[in-house]
Biopython code that builds the backbone (N, CA, C, O; Angstrom):
import numpy as np
from Bio.PDB.StructureBuilder import StructureBuilder

atoms = [
    (1, "MET", "N", (144.196, 46.421, 115.402)),
    (1, "MET", "CA", (144.237, 47.560, 114.725)),
    (1, "MET", "C", (143.019, 47.199, 113.776)),
    (1, "MET", "O", (142.578, 46.067, 113.575)),
    (2, "ASN", "N", (142.596, 48.314, 113.270)),
    (2, "ASN", "CA", (141.537, 48.545, 112.306)),
    (2, "ASN", "C", (142.361, 48.089, 110.981)),
    (2, "ASN", "O", (143.525, 48.476, 110.874)),
    (3, "ARG", "N", (141.834, 47.346, 110.057)),
    (3, "ARG", "CA", (142.684, 47.189, 108.600)),
    (3, "ARG", "C", (142.735, 48.533, 107.794)),
    (3, "ARG", "O", (143.428, 48.608, 106.779)),
    (4, "LYS", "N", (142.075, 49.482, 108.204)),
    (4, "LYS", "CA", (141.721, 50.977, 107.237)),
    (4, "LYS", "C", (142.659, 51.874, 108.196)),
    (4, "LYS", "O", (142.959, 52.935, 107.649)),
    (5, "ASN", "N", (143.141, 51.730, 109.355)),
    (5, "ASN", "CA", (144.418, 52.419, 109.934)),
    (5, "ASN", "C", (145.578, 52.167, 109.495)),
    (5, "ASN", "O", (145.995, 51.010, 109.445)),
    (6, "ILE", "N", (146.269, 53.177, 109.116)),
    (6, "ILE", "CA", (147.542, 53.421, 108.276)),
    (6, "ILE", "C", (148.462, 53.809, 109.455)),
    (6, "ILE", "O", (148.145, 54.839, 110.050)),
    (7, "PRO", "N", (149.612, 53.103, 109.906)),
    (7, "PRO", "CA", (150.551, 53.276, 110.784)),
    (7, "PRO", "C", (151.565, 54.451, 110.067)),
    (7, "PRO", "O", (151.538, 54.506, 108.838)),
    (8, "PHE", "N", (152.401, 55.332, 110.760)),
    (8, "PHE", "CA", (153.201, 56.112, 110.443)),
    (8, "PHE", "C", (154.183, 55.378, 109.740)),
    (8, "PHE", "O", (154.740, 54.366, 110.166)),
    (9, "GLN", "N", (154.445, 56.121, 108.244)),
    (9, "GLN", "CA", (155.482, 55.379, 107.204)),
    (9, "GLN", "C", (155.695, 56.540, 106.128)),
    (9, "GLN", "O", (154.922, 57.414, 105.735)),
    (10, "LEU", "N", (157.030, 56.236, 105.787)),
    (10, "LEU", "CA", (157.251, 57.031, 104.393)),
    (10, "LEU", "C", (157.254, 56.400, 103.213)),
    (10, "LEU", "O", (157.412, 55.214, 102.927)),
    (11, "VAL", "N", (156.984, 57.700, 102.336)),
    (11, "VAL", "CA", (156.969, 57.003, 101.096)),
    (11, "VAL", "C", (157.781, 57.265, 100.127)),
    (11, "VAL", "O", (157.410, 58.259, 99.502)),
    (12, "ASP", "N", (158.866, 56.732, 99.678)),
    (12, "ASP", "CA", (160.140, 57.046, 98.757)),
    (12, "ASP", "C", (159.466, 56.824, 97.190)),
    (12, "ASP", "O", (159.377, 55.825, 96.478)),
    (13, "TRP", "N", (159.142, 57.901, 97.053)),
    (13, "TRP", "CA", (158.390, 57.672, 95.387)),
    (13, "TRP", "C", (159.397, 57.350, 94.424)),
    (13, "TRP", "O", (158.994, 56.786, 93.407)),
    (14, "THR", "N", (160.922, 57.645, 94.551)),
    (14, "THR", "CA", (161.634, 56.950, 94.019)),
    (14, "THR", "C", (162.207, 55.742, 93.772)),
    (14, "THR", "O", (163.233, 55.505, 93.134)),
    (15, "LYS", "N", (161.221, 54.753, 94.508)),
    (15, "LYS", "CA", (161.612, 53.242, 94.682)),
    (15, "LYS", "C", (160.097, 52.725, 94.109)),
    (15, "LYS", "O", (159.926, 51.507, 94.070)),
    (16, "ILE", "N", (159.304, 53.364, 93.788)),
    (16, "ILE", "CA", (157.758, 52.970, 93.527)),
    (16, "ILE", "C", (158.226, 53.158, 91.989)),
    (16, "ILE", "O", (158.767, 54.147, 91.493)),
    (17, "SER", "N", (157.840, 51.830, 91.318)),
    (17, "SER", "CA", (157.684, 51.549, 89.749)),
    (17, "SER", "C", (156.595, 52.445, 89.111)),
    (17, "SER", "O", (155.741, 52.932, 89.851)),
    (18, "SER", "N", (156.578, 52.636, 88.077)),
    (18, "SER", "CA", (155.369, 53.447, 87.334)),
    (18, "SER", "C", (154.810, 52.654, 86.579)),
    (18, "SER", "O", (155.418, 51.739, 86.024)),
    (19, "THR", "N", (153.465, 52.897, 86.429)),
    (19, "THR", "CA", (152.711, 52.080, 85.178)),
    (19, "THR", "C", (152.391, 53.127, 84.331)),
    (19, "THR", "O", (152.258, 54.281, 84.740)),
    (20, "GLU", "N", (152.235, 52.735, 82.971)),
    (20, "GLU", "CA", (151.943, 53.557, 81.907)),
    (20, "GLU", "C", (150.131, 53.551, 81.459)),
    (20, "GLU", "O", (149.515, 52.502, 81.272)),
    (21, "HIS", "N", (149.630, 54.661, 81.372)),
    (21, "HIS", "CA", (148.301, 54.653, 80.875)),
    (21, "HIS", "C", (148.213, 55.598, 79.581)),
    (21, "HIS", "O", (148.359, 56.820, 79.556)),
    (22, "LYS", "N", (148.006, 54.940, 78.772)),
    (22, "LYS", "CA", (147.945, 55.974, 77.216)),
    (22, "LYS", "C", (146.491, 56.672, 77.351)),
    (22, "LYS", "O", (145.532, 56.219, 77.975)),
    (23, "GLY", "N", (146.564, 58.143, 76.462)),
    (23, "GLY", "CA", (145.636, 59.148, 76.281)),
    (23, "GLY", "C", (145.072, 59.012, 75.301)),
    (23, "GLY", "O", (145.539, 58.165, 74.540)),
    (24, "LEU", "N", (143.825, 59.762, 74.858)),
    (24, "LEU", "CA", (143.871, 59.954, 73.259)),
    (24, "LEU", "C", (145.109, 60.191, 72.669)),
    (24, "LEU", "O", (145.434, 59.656, 71.610)),
    (25, "SER", "N", (145.986, 61.140, 73.434)),
    (25, "SER", "CA", (147.220, 61.546, 72.659)),
    (25, "SER", "C", (148.175, 61.708, 74.141)),
    (25, "SER", "O", (147.661, 61.955, 75.232)),
    (26, "GLY", "N", (149.484, 61.534, 73.943)),
    (26, "GLY", "CA", (150.417, 61.290, 75.150)),
    (26, "GLY", "C", (150.001, 60.256, 75.976)),
    (26, "GLY", "O", (149.025, 59.550, 75.724)),
    (27, "ASP", "N", (150.714, 60.142, 76.963)),
    (27, "ASP", "CA", (150.720, 59.054, 78.216)),
    (27, "ASP", "C", (150.810, 59.817, 79.609)),
    (27, "ASP", "O", (151.187, 60.977, 79.777)),
    (28, "ALA", "N", (150.386, 58.919, 80.559)),
    (28, "ALA", "CA", (150.523, 59.109, 81.860)),
    (28, "ALA", "C", (151.273, 58.157, 82.530)),
    (28, "ALA", "O", (151.208, 56.984, 82.163)),
    (29, "LEU", "N", (152.047, 58.523, 83.552)),
    (29, "LEU", "CA", (152.888, 57.461, 84.135)),
    (29, "LEU", "C", (152.313, 57.586, 85.654)),
    (29, "LEU", "O", (152.309, 58.650, 86.273)),
    (30, "TRP", "N", (151.860, 56.433, 86.130)),
    (30, "TRP", "CA", (151.340, 56.543, 87.509)),
    (30, "TRP", "C", (152.337, 55.999, 88.750)),
    (30, "TRP", "O", (152.666, 54.821, 88.616)),
    (31, "LYS", "N", (152.614, 56.358, 89.370)),
    (31, "LYS", "CA", (153.392, 55.589, 90.755)),
    (31, "LYS", "C", (152.424, 55.772, 91.783)),
    (31, "LYS", "O", (152.130, 56.894, 92.197)),
    (32, "THR", "N", (151.746, 54.369, 92.358)),
    (32, "THR", "CA", (150.711, 54.101, 93.227)),
    (32, "THR", "C", (150.987, 53.259, 94.579)),
    (32, "THR", "O", (151.658, 52.245, 94.772)),
    (33, "ILE", "N", (150.270, 54.005, 95.375)),
    (33, "ILE", "CA", (150.249, 53.085, 96.993)),
    (33, "ILE", "C", (149.089, 53.225, 96.958)),
    (33, "ILE", "O", (148.502, 54.174, 96.437)),
    (34, "GLN", "N", (148.482, 52.067, 97.647)),
    (34, "GLN", "CA", (147.273, 51.599, 97.773)),
    (34, "GLN", "C", (146.818, 51.152, 98.882)),
    (34, "GLN", "O", (147.173, 50.021, 99.212)),
    (35, "PHE", "N", (146.180, 51.688, 99.500)),
    (35, "PHE", "CA", (145.275, 50.919, 100.890)),
    (35, "PHE", "C", (143.871, 50.933, 100.831)),
    (35, "PHE", "O", (143.226, 51.623, 100.041)),
    (36, "GLU", "N", (143.334, 50.062, 101.785)),
    (36, "GLU", "CA", (141.946, 49.832, 101.936)),
    (36, "GLU", "C", (141.330, 51.112, 101.637)),
    (36, "GLU", "O", (141.665, 52.037, 102.377)),
    (37, "GLY", "N", (140.723, 51.296, 100.956)),
    (37, "GLY", "CA", (139.739, 52.606, 100.447)),
    (37, "GLY", "C", (140.204, 53.927, 100.171)),
    (37, "GLY", "O", (139.536, 54.929, 99.914)),
    (38, "LEU", "N", (141.636, 53.771, 100.274)),
    (38, "LEU", "CA", (142.533, 55.076, 99.820)),
    (38, "LEU", "C", (143.425, 54.519, 98.777)),
    (38, "LEU", "O", (143.822, 53.356, 98.717)),
    (39, "ARG", "N", (143.720, 55.588, 97.878)),
    (39, "ARG", "CA", (144.634, 55.329, 96.907)),
    (39, "ARG", "C", (145.472, 56.917, 96.789)),
    (39, "ARG", "O", (145.006, 58.056, 96.758)),
    (40, "ILE", "N", (146.786, 56.452, 96.745)),
    (40, "ILE", "CA", (147.738, 57.803, 96.556)),
    (40, "ILE", "C", (148.793, 57.727, 95.498)),
    (40, "ILE", "O", (149.718, 56.918, 95.566)),
    (41, "ARG", "N", (148.600, 58.812, 94.255)),
    (41, "ARG", "CA", (149.694, 58.622, 93.477)),
    (41, "ARG", "C", (150.361, 59.698, 92.966)),
    (41, "ARG", "O", (149.933, 60.833, 93.179)),
    (42, "ILE", "N", (151.461, 59.485, 92.249)),
    (42, "ILE", "CA", (152.030, 60.803, 91.640)),
    (42, "ILE", "C", (151.807, 60.230, 90.385)),
    (42, "ILE", "O", (151.870, 59.039, 90.082)),
    (43, "VAL", "N", (151.472, 61.445, 89.504)),
    (43, "VAL", "CA", (150.847, 61.058, 88.056)),
    (43, "VAL", "C", (151.709, 62.098, 87.020)),
    (43, "VAL", "O", (151.617, 63.315, 87.184)),
    (44, "GLU", "N", (152.284, 61.705, 86.283)),
    (44, "GLU", "CA", (152.862, 62.592, 85.365)),
    (44, "GLU", "C", (152.454, 62.461, 84.007)),
    (44, "GLU", "O", (152.529, 61.321, 83.549)),
    (45, "TYR", "N", (151.912, 63.644, 83.025)),
    (45, "TYR", "CA", (151.472, 63.764, 82.084)),
    (45, "TYR", "C", (152.354, 64.084, 80.992)),
    (45, "TYR", "O", (152.746, 65.249, 80.920)),
    (46, "SER", "N", (152.657, 63.417, 80.300)),
    (46, "SER", "CA", (153.671, 63.615, 78.730)),
    (46, "SER", "C", (153.139, 65.001, 78.345)),
    (46, "SER", "O", (152.059, 65.386, 78.793)),
    (47, "LYS", "N", (153.954, 65.832, 77.438)),
    (47, "LYS", "CA", (153.691, 66.804, 76.442)),
    (47, "LYS", "C", (152.518, 66.248, 75.651)),
    (47, "LYS", "O", (152.593, 65.122, 75.158)),
    (48, "GLY", "N", (151.303, 67.100, 75.502)),
    (48, "GLY", "CA", (150.380, 66.614, 74.725)),
    (48, "GLY", "C", (149.338, 65.833, 75.148)),
    (48, "GLY", "O", (148.415, 65.466, 74.422)),
    (49, "TYR", "N", (149.476, 65.555, 76.390)),
    (49, "TYR", "CA", (148.482, 64.621, 77.079)),
    (49, "TYR", "C", (146.849, 64.884, 76.844)),
    (49, "TYR", "O", (146.522, 66.069, 76.918)),
    (50, "LEU", "N", (146.103, 64.210, 76.653)),
    (50, "LEU", "CA", (144.736, 63.998, 76.653)),
    (50, "LEU", "C", (144.141, 62.982, 77.088)),
    (50, "LEU", "O", (144.335, 61.960, 76.430)),
    (51, "ALA", "N", (143.236, 62.870, 78.300)),
    (51, "ALA", "CA", (142.708, 61.706, 78.804)),
    (51, "ALA", "C", (141.932, 61.059, 77.614)),
    (51, "ALA", "O", (141.490, 61.782, 76.720)),
    (52, "ASP", "N", (141.782, 59.861, 77.595)),
    (52, "ASP", "CA", (140.879, 58.917, 76.850)),
    (52, "ASP", "C", (139.752, 58.675, 77.329)),
    (52, "ASP", "O", (139.071, 57.784, 76.821)),
    (53, "HIS", "N", (139.257, 59.456, 78.488)),
    (53, "HIS", "CA", (137.753, 59.016, 78.927)),
    (53, "HIS", "C", (137.238, 60.412, 79.846)),
    (53, "HIS", "O", (138.018, 61.213, 80.361)),
    (54, "TRP", "N", (135.849, 60.479, 79.907)),
    (54, "TRP", "CA", (135.433, 61.413, 81.188)),
    (54, "TRP", "C", (135.625, 61.119, 82.262)),
    (54, "TRP", "O", (135.194, 59.984, 82.057)),
    (55, "CYS", "N", (135.978, 61.080, 83.620)),
    (55, "CYS", "CA", (136.184, 60.466, 84.681)),
    (55, "CYS", "C", (135.055, 61.264, 85.477)),
    (55, "CYS", "O", (134.684, 62.435, 85.391)),
    (56, "SER", "N", (134.567, 60.003, 86.434)),
    (56, "SER", "CA", (133.412, 60.703, 87.169)),
    (56, "SER", "C", (133.670, 60.398, 88.863)),
    (56, "SER", "O", (132.850, 60.602, 89.759)),
    (57, "LYS", "N", (134.975, 59.884, 88.997)),
    (57, "LYS", "CA", (135.323, 59.554, 90.293)),
    (57, "LYS", "C", (135.999, 60.687, 91.040)),
    (57, "LYS", "O", (136.405, 61.682, 90.439)),
    (58, "GLY", "N", (136.101, 60.557, 92.162)),
    (58, "GLY", "CA", (136.249, 61.920, 93.251)),
    (58, "GLY", "C", (137.535, 61.715, 93.136)),
    (58, "GLY", "O", (138.014, 60.692, 92.645)),
    (59, "HIS", "N", (138.275, 62.802, 93.638)),
    (59, "HIS", "CA", (140.058, 62.952, 93.669)),
    (59, "HIS", "C", (140.144, 64.323, 94.178)),
    (59, "HIS", "O", (139.352, 65.197, 93.826)),
    (60, "ILE", "N", (141.175, 64.529, 95.070)),
    (60, "ILE", "CA", (141.971, 65.676, 95.398)),
    (60, "ILE", "C", (143.181, 65.692, 94.598)),
    (60, "ILE", "O", (144.086, 64.933, 94.947)),
    (61, "VAL", "N", (143.324, 66.343, 93.706)),
    (61, "VAL", "CA", (144.322, 66.915, 92.558)),
    (61, "VAL", "C", (145.271, 67.881, 92.936)),
    (61, "VAL", "O", (144.971, 69.065, 92.781)),
    (62, "HIS", "N", (146.378, 67.572, 93.412)),
    (62, "HIS", "CA", (147.328, 68.869, 93.767)),
    (62, "HIS", "C", (148.476, 68.908, 92.266)),
    (62, "HIS", "O", (148.960, 67.965, 91.640)),
    (63, "CYS", "N", (148.593, 70.112, 92.103)),
    (63, "CYS", "CA", (149.636, 70.267, 90.926)),
    (63, "CYS", "C", (151.001, 70.803, 91.706)),
    (63, "CYS", "O", (151.197, 71.845, 92.331)),
    (64, "LEU", "N", (151.886, 69.644, 91.409)),
    (64, "LEU", "CA", (153.465, 69.711, 91.840)),
    (64, "LEU", "C", (154.443, 70.655, 90.722)),
    (64, "LEU", "O", (155.238, 71.536, 91.052)),
    (65, "LYS", "N", (154.227, 70.336, 89.749)),
    (65, "LYS", "CA", (154.974, 70.813, 88.809)),
    (65, "LYS", "C", (154.379, 71.361, 87.611)),
    (65, "LYS", "O", (153.178, 71.096, 87.670)),
    (66, "GLY", "N", (154.610, 71.925, 86.676)),
    (66, "GLY", "CA", (153.943, 72.420, 85.259)),
    (66, "GLY", "C", (152.318, 72.949, 85.632)),
    (66, "GLY", "O", (151.884, 73.443, 86.672)),
    (67, "SER", "N", (151.780, 72.700, 84.625)),
    (67, "SER", "CA", (150.330, 73.153, 84.564)),
    (67, "SER", "C", (149.558, 72.024, 83.568)),
    (67, "SER", "O", (150.087, 71.321, 82.708)),
    (68, "PHE", "N", (148.243, 72.074, 83.933)),
    (68, "PHE", "CA", (147.076, 71.471, 83.132)),
    (68, "PHE", "C", (146.179, 71.917, 82.860)),
    (68, "PHE", "O", (146.149, 73.082, 83.257)),
    (69, "ILE", "N", (144.947, 71.502, 82.126)),
    (69, "ILE", "CA", (143.655, 71.807, 82.126)),
    (69, "ILE", "C", (142.387, 70.681, 82.552)),
    (69, "ILE", "O", (142.047, 69.701, 81.889)),
    (70, "SER", "N", (141.989, 71.003, 83.458)),
    (70, "SER", "CA", (140.701, 70.117, 83.669)),
    (70, "SER", "C", (139.649, 70.411, 83.045)),
    (70, "SER", "O", (139.343, 71.603, 83.078)),
    (71, "GLU", "N", (138.951, 69.686, 82.453)),
    (71, "GLU", "CA", (137.818, 69.947, 81.594)),
    (71, "GLU", "C", (136.712, 69.100, 82.401)),
    (71, "GLU", "O", (136.804, 68.002, 82.950)),
    (72, "LEU", "N", (135.552, 70.065, 82.271)),
    (72, "LEU", "CA", (134.345, 69.466, 83.004)),
    (72, "LEU", "C", (133.666, 69.084, 81.571)),
    (72, "LEU", "O", (133.932, 69.693, 80.534)),
    (73, "GLN", "N", (132.664, 67.885, 81.663)),
    (73, "GLN", "CA", (132.148, 67.458, 80.609)),
    (73, "GLN", "C", (130.926, 68.565, 79.860)),
    (73, "GLN", "O", (130.540, 68.512, 78.692)),
    (74, "GLY", "N", (130.543, 69.414, 80.789)),
    (74, "GLY", "CA", (129.703, 70.220, 80.333)),
    (74, "GLY", "C", (130.384, 71.486, 79.731)),
    (74, "GLY", "O", (129.638, 72.429, 79.469)),
    (75, "GLY", "N", (131.718, 71.612, 79.482)),
    (75, "GLY", "CA", (132.337, 72.400, 78.713)),
    (75, "GLY", "C", (133.171, 73.408, 79.273)),
    (75, "GLY", "O", (133.810, 74.100, 78.480)),
    (76, "GLU", "N", (133.307, 73.663, 80.757)),
    (76, "GLU", "CA", (133.965, 74.407, 81.444)),
    (76, "GLU", "C", (135.567, 74.004, 81.190)),
    (76, "GLU", "O", (135.896, 73.036, 80.506)),
    (77, "LYS", "N", (136.322, 74.723, 81.720)),
    (77, "LYS", "CA", (137.695, 74.400, 81.482)),
    (77, "LYS", "C", (138.531, 75.221, 82.611)),
    (77, "LYS", "O", (138.444, 76.448, 82.561)),
    (78, "PHE", "N", (139.360, 74.615, 83.658)),
    (78, "PHE", "CA", (140.037, 74.903, 84.627)),
    (78, "PHE", "C", (141.735, 75.162, 84.443)),
    (78, "PHE", "O", (142.422, 74.143, 84.513)),
    (79, "THR", "N", (142.270, 76.145, 84.270)),
    (79, "THR", "CA", (143.900, 75.673, 84.290)),
    (79, "THR", "C", (144.194, 75.497, 85.797)),
    (79, "THR", "O", (143.600, 76.164, 86.644)),
    (80, "LEU", "N", (145.007, 74.696, 86.060)),
    (80, "LEU", "CA", (145.578, 74.558, 87.447)),
    (80, "LEU", "C", (147.488, 74.685, 86.959)),
    (80, "LEU", "O", (148.104, 74.203, 86.009)),
    (81, "SER", "N", (147.923, 75.545, 88.107)),
    (81, "SER", "CA", (149.321, 75.397, 87.801)),
    (81, "SER", "C", (149.887, 75.233, 89.225)),
    (81, "SER", "O", (149.201, 75.112, 90.240)),
    (82, "GLU", "N", (151.383, 75.248, 89.152)),
    (82, "GLU", "CA", (151.849, 74.749, 90.468)),
    (82, "GLU", "C", (151.385, 75.145, 91.833)),
    (82, "GLU", "O", (151.181, 76.351, 91.965)),
    (83, "GLY", "N", (151.202, 74.482, 92.744)),
    (83, "GLY", "CA", (150.773, 74.827, 93.654)),
    (83, "GLY", "C", (149.005, 74.846, 93.880)),
    (83, "GLY", "O", (148.435, 75.130, 94.934)),
    (84, "MET", "N", (148.508, 74.552, 92.886)),
    (84, "MET", "CA", (146.942, 74.999, 92.972)),
    (84, "MET", "C", (146.590, 73.341, 93.378)),
    (84, "MET", "O", (147.454, 72.467, 93.432)),
    (85, "THR", "N", (145.259, 73.147, 93.622)),
    (85, "THR", "CA", (144.586, 72.140, 94.340)),
    (85, "THR", "C", (143.050, 72.108, 93.432)),
    (85, "THR", "O", (142.525, 73.148, 93.034)),
    (86, "TYR", "N", (142.550, 70.944, 93.232)),
    (86, "TYR", "CA", (141.179, 70.945, 93.157)),
    (86, "TYR", "C", (140.512, 69.579, 93.773)),
    (86, "TYR", "O", (141.283, 68.631, 93.919)),
    (87, "ILE", "N", (139.456, 69.444, 94.061)),
    (87, "ILE", "CA", (138.788, 68.844, 94.756)),
    (87, "ILE", "C", (137.331, 68.458, 94.410)),
    (87, "ILE", "O", (136.386, 69.245, 94.345)),
    (88, "VAL", "N", (137.291, 66.861, 94.156)),
    (88, "VAL", "CA", (135.634, 66.808, 93.731)),
    (88, "VAL", "C", (135.214, 65.531, 94.522)),
    (88, "VAL", "O", (136.048, 64.872, 95.142)),
    (89, "THR", "N", (133.488, 65.107, 94.465)),
    (89, "THR", "CA", (133.298, 64.322, 95.215)),
    (89, "THR", "C", (133.178, 62.908, 93.797)),
    (89, "THR", "O", (133.415, 63.279, 92.647)),
    (90, "ASP", "N", (132.918, 61.838, 93.971)),
    (90, "ASP", "CA", (132.622, 61.027, 92.896)),
    (90, "ASP", "C", (131.110, 61.435, 92.432)),
    (90, "ASP", "O", (130.166, 61.836, 93.112)),
    (91, "GLU", "N", (131.225, 61.180, 90.980)),
    (91, "GLU", "CA", (129.729, 61.464, 90.426)),
    (91, "GLU", "C", (129.426, 62.727, 90.629)),
    (91, "GLU", "O", (128.208, 62.890, 90.558)),
    (92, "LEU", "N", (129.977, 63.631, 90.838)),
    (92, "LEU", "CA", (129.481, 65.196, 90.755)),
    (92, "LEU", "C", (129.676, 66.027, 89.602)),
    (92, "LEU", "O", (128.689, 66.642, 89.197)),
    (93, "SER", "N", (130.754, 66.157, 89.005)),
    (93, "SER", "CA", (131.399, 66.498, 88.056)),
    (93, "SER", "C", (132.350, 65.985, 87.085)),
    (93, "SER", "O", (133.562, 66.134, 87.241)),
    (94, "ALA", "N", (131.723, 65.249, 85.861)),
    (94, "ALA", "CA", (132.728, 64.216, 85.004)),
    (94, "ALA", "C", (133.808, 65.393, 84.519)),
    (94, "ALA", "O", (133.544, 66.595, 84.529)),
    (95, "HIS", "N", (135.053, 64.822, 84.099)),
    (95, "HIS", "CA", (136.002, 65.794, 84.144)),
    (95, "HIS", "C", (137.188, 64.862, 83.281)),
    (95, "HIS", "O", (137.172, 63.634, 83.373)),
    (96, "ARG", "N", (138.077, 65.488, 82.546)),
    (96, "ARG", "CA", (138.977, 65.015, 82.079)),
    (96, "ARG", "C", (140.344, 66.006, 82.240)),
    (96, "ARG", "O", (140.275, 67.164, 82.652)),
    (97, "SER", "N", (141.570, 65.346, 81.845)),
    (97, "SER", "CA", (143.087, 66.176, 82.019)),
    (97, "SER", "C", (143.523, 66.225, 80.719)),
    (97, "SER", "O", (143.259, 65.419, 79.828)),
    (98, "GLN", "N", (144.302, 67.350, 80.645)),
    (98, "GLN", "CA", (144.729, 67.887, 79.071)),
    (98, "GLN", "C", (146.300, 68.640, 79.525)),
    (98, "GLN", "O", (146.318, 69.771, 80.011)),
    (99, "SER", "N", (147.261, 68.035, 79.345)),
    (99, "SER", "CA", (148.486, 68.758, 79.421)),
    (99, "SER", "C", (149.349, 69.246, 78.169)),
    (99, "SER", "O", (149.895, 68.349, 77.526)),
    (100, "ASP", "N", (149.522, 70.479, 77.775)),
    (100, "ASP", "CA", (150.176, 70.700, 76.464)),
    (100, "ASP", "C", (151.927, 70.552, 76.757)),
    (100, "ASP", "O", (152.759, 70.246, 75.902)),
    (101, "ASN", "N", (152.143, 70.803, 77.931)),
    (101, "ASN", "CA", (153.758, 70.766, 78.137)),
    (101, "ASN", "C", (154.242, 69.857, 79.253)),
    (101, "ASN", "O", (155.400, 69.964, 79.656)),
    (102, "GLY", "N", (153.392, 68.953, 79.774)),
    (102, "GLY", "CA", (153.643, 68.374, 80.527)),
    (102, "GLY", "C", (153.382, 68.563, 82.024)),
    (102, "GLY", "O", (153.646, 69.709, 82.387)),
    (103, "VAL", "N", (152.872, 67.635, 83.133)),
    (103, "VAL", "CA", (152.814, 68.158, 84.486)),
    (103, "VAL", "C", (153.007, 67.037, 85.363)),
    (103, "VAL", "O", (153.002, 65.916, 84.855)),
    (104, "GLN", "N", (153.160, 67.151, 86.475)),
    (104, "GLN", "CA", (153.299, 66.035, 87.928)),
    (104, "GLN", "C", (152.124, 66.543, 88.779)),
    (104, "GLN", "O", (151.780, 67.657, 89.174)),
    (105, "LEU", "N", (151.719, 65.499, 88.887)),
    (105, "LEU", "CA", (150.271, 65.890, 89.955)),
    (105, "LEU", "C", (150.667, 64.743, 91.303)),
    (105, "LEU", "O", (151.243, 63.670, 91.122)),
    (106, "LEU", "N", (150.286, 65.178, 92.419)),
    (106, "LEU", "CA", (149.822, 64.423, 93.435)),
    (106, "LEU", "C", (148.071, 64.119, 93.447)),
    (106, "LEU", "O", (147.087, 64.798, 93.152)),
    (107, "ILE", "N", (148.194, 63.330, 93.735)),
    (107, "ILE", "CA", (146.178, 62.580, 93.346)),
    (107, "ILE", "C", (145.786, 61.591, 94.550)),
    (107, "ILE", "O", (146.228, 60.464, 94.772)),
    (108, "ILE", "N", (144.958, 62.234, 95.170)),
    (108, "ILE", "CA", (144.548, 61.397, 96.404)),
    (108, "ILE", "C", (143.057, 60.905, 95.926)),
    (108, "ILE", "O", (142.307, 61.729, 95.404)),
    (109, "ASP", "N", (142.662, 59.602, 96.106)),
    (109, "ASP", "CA", (141.274, 59.548, 96.366)),
    (109, "ASP", "C", (140.753, 57.917, 96.932)),
    (109, "ASP", "O", (141.516, 56.967, 97.111)),
    (110, "GLY", "N", (139.525, 57.918, 97.106)),
    (110, "GLY", "CA", (139.048, 56.679, 98.217)),
    (110, "GLY", "C", (137.776, 56.806, 98.472)),
    (110, "GLY", "O", (137.090, 57.770, 98.132)),
    (111, "ASP", "N", (137.359, 55.733, 99.149)),
    (111, "ASP", "CA", (136.012, 56.089, 99.647)),
    (111, "ASP", "C", (135.576, 57.211, 100.551)),
    (111, "ASP", "O", (134.381, 57.243, 100.847)),
    (112, "PHE", "N", (136.509, 58.284, 101.104)),
    (112, "PHE", "CA", (136.167, 59.411, 101.609)),
    (112, "PHE", "C", (135.375, 60.368, 100.558)),
    (112, "PHE", "O", (134.572, 61.224, 100.931)),
    (113, "LEU", "N", (135.612, 60.184, 99.568)),
    (113, "LEU", "CA", (135.389, 61.065, 98.365)),
    (113, "LEU", "C", (133.731, 60.526, 97.630)),
    (113, "LEU", "O", (133.238, 61.006, 96.610)),
    (114, "LYS", "N", (133.256, 59.664, 98.307)),
    (114, "LYS", "CA", (132.023, 58.696, 97.840)),
    (114, "LYS", "C", (131.042, 60.057, 97.658)),
    (114, "LYS", "O", (131.139, 61.127, 98.259)),
    (115, "TYR", "N", (129.986, 59.626, 96.544)),
    (115, "TYR", "CA", (128.770, 60.698, 96.772)),
    (115, "TYR", "C", (127.886, 60.243, 97.952)),
    (115, "TYR", "O", (127.690, 59.072, 98.278)),
    (116, "ASN", "N", (127.250, 61.634, 98.698)),
    (116, "ASN", "CA", (126.555, 60.956, 99.989)),
    (116, "ASN", "C", (125.479, 61.939, 99.707)),
    (116, "ASN", "O", (125.755, 63.111, 99.451)),
    (117, "ASP", "N", (124.170, 61.464, 99.749)),
    (117, "ASP", "CA", (123.203, 62.696, 99.412)),
    (117, "ASP", "C", (122.436, 62.748, 100.969)),
    (117, "ASP", "O", (121.223, 62.941, 100.884)),
    (118, "ASP", "N", (122.831, 62.642, 102.001)),
    (118, "ASP", "CA", (122.296, 62.607, 103.028)),
    (118, "ASP", "C", (122.135, 64.092, 103.938)),
    (118, "ASP", "O", (121.572, 64.088, 105.033)),
]
sb = StructureBuilder()
sb.init_structure("model")
sb.init_model(0)
sb.init_chain("A")
sb.init_seg("    ")
for serial, (resi, resn, name, xyz) in enumerate(atoms, 1):
    if name == "N":
        sb.init_residue(resn, " ", resi, " ")
    sb.init_atom(name, np.array(xyz, "f"), 0.0, 1.0, " ", f" {name:<3s}", serial, name[0])
structure = sb.get_structure()
């Protein structure tokens, strides 16, 4: 079996410990599972969270609960609420997140989102 193949498995997020990541304000709690070339996270931003950096990594971000703002480095802002998703490839749109009232997200990223200019 190829190391990148993932056999069927269940993920009980309640049994995965959180890691804390401080923002410019507030914090983010990540529950992460990692496979070769693939990372899947449940991320919770606290009330008043503002990311401490501009991220150029590609993601699929799905809002599970609450709402947040995804700001592009060029100044555009997009509000995502429960049930909404954004998708971006690595190196295409530097972005950062902000949440006034807290939010819970499902975030998927990995090699399949690497920039390709073919």
